[in-house]
C-alpha positions in Angstrom: -42.5 130.1 101.7 -41.8 129.0 98.1 -44.0 129.1 94.8 -45.5 125.8 94.2 -46.0 126.6 90.6 -43.1 127.0 88.0 -43.2 129.5 85.7 -44.4 128.4 81.9 -44.3 130.5 79.0 -47.6 131.2 77.7 -49.4 130.8 80.9 -51.3 133.4 82.5 -50.9 134.5 86.2 -52.3 137.0 88.4 -49.9 138.9 91.1 -52.4 139.9 94.1 -49.9 142.2 95.5 -50.0 144.4 92.5 -53.4 143.5 91.1 -52.1 142.8 87.6 -52.6 140.1 85.1 -49.6 139.0 83.3 -48.5 136.3 80.6 -44.7 134.6 80.7 -43.7 135.3 77.2 -39.9 134.3 77.5 -37.3 132.9 80.1 -33.7 133.6 79.9 -32.0 130.7 81.8 -28.5 132.0 81.4 -29.6 135.4 83.3 -32.0 133.7 85.5 -35.0 135.8 84.3 -38.5 135.4 83.6 -39.7 137.9 81.0 -43.9 139.0 81.3 -46.2 140.9 79.5 -49.1 142.6 81.5 -52.5 143.0 80.1 -52.2 146.4 79.0 -49.1 145.4 76.8 -46.3 146.7 79.1 -43.4 144.1 79.5 -41.1 143.4 82.7 -39.0 140.7 84.0 -38.7 139.1 87.5 -35.7 137.1 88.6 -36.0 133.8 90.2 -35.9 135.2 93.7 -38.8 137.7 92.8 -40.8 134.9 91.0 -40.5 133.2 94.7 -41.6 136.0 96.7 -44.6 137.2 94.6 -46.3 133.8 94.6 -48.4 134.1 91.2 -51.6 132.3 90.9 -52.1 130.5 87.6 -55.3 131.8 85.8 -57.3 131.2 82.7 -56.3 133.9 79.8 -58.4 137.1 80.3 -61.5 137.8 77.9 -59.5 140.8 76.9 -56.3 139.1 76.7 -55.2 140.6 73.2 -56.7 143.9 73.9 -53.2 145.4 73.8 -52.6 144.5 70.3 -55.7 145.4 68.7 -56.2 148.9 66.8 -58.1 151.5 68.6 -59.7 152.5 65.2 -60.2 149.1 63.5 -62.6 150.9 60.9 -59.5 152.8 59.4 -57.8 149.5 58.5 -58.9 147.4 55.9 -57.5 143.7 56.4 -59.7 142.1 54.2 -58.3 141.1 50.4 -59.4 142.9 47.7 -61.8 141.3 45.3 -60.3 143.2 42.3 -57.2 140.9 42.1 -59.1 137.5 43.0 -59.0 135.5 39.7 -57.1 137.9 37.4 -54.8 135.8 35.0 -52.2 138.8 35.2 -51.6 137.4 38.8 -49.8 134.3 37.7 -47.6 135.9 35.3 -44.3 136.2 36.3 -42.4 139.2 35.2 -39.7 138.9 32.4 -36.4 139.5 34.6 -34.0 139.5 31.9 -32.9 143.1 30.7 -30.7 142.1 27.9 -31.5 142.4 24.1 -33.2 139.9 21.9 -31.1 138.6 19.2 -34.0 138.4 16.5 
């Protein structure tokens, strides 16, 4: 029995046999492989024959689909821009790249 859903990059699927959610991240048509990433961040691949055998169901992205890519200790990483440099006129001055001598 063939899968009625072709694999599409960016779509999420559920493999009932393995009880796993995964996203298709790439496809290699030359090799005939489908690159996937599970919700825990682990990567894997299927060939076209395996894809037909697992019969994955197309699903909506899970709520925690980005959980594998988040920092565990988010408070340790300050990602906000520093207000110390905001409106500083020195930020718009380009450095003098000429290292020679002035002829004055």
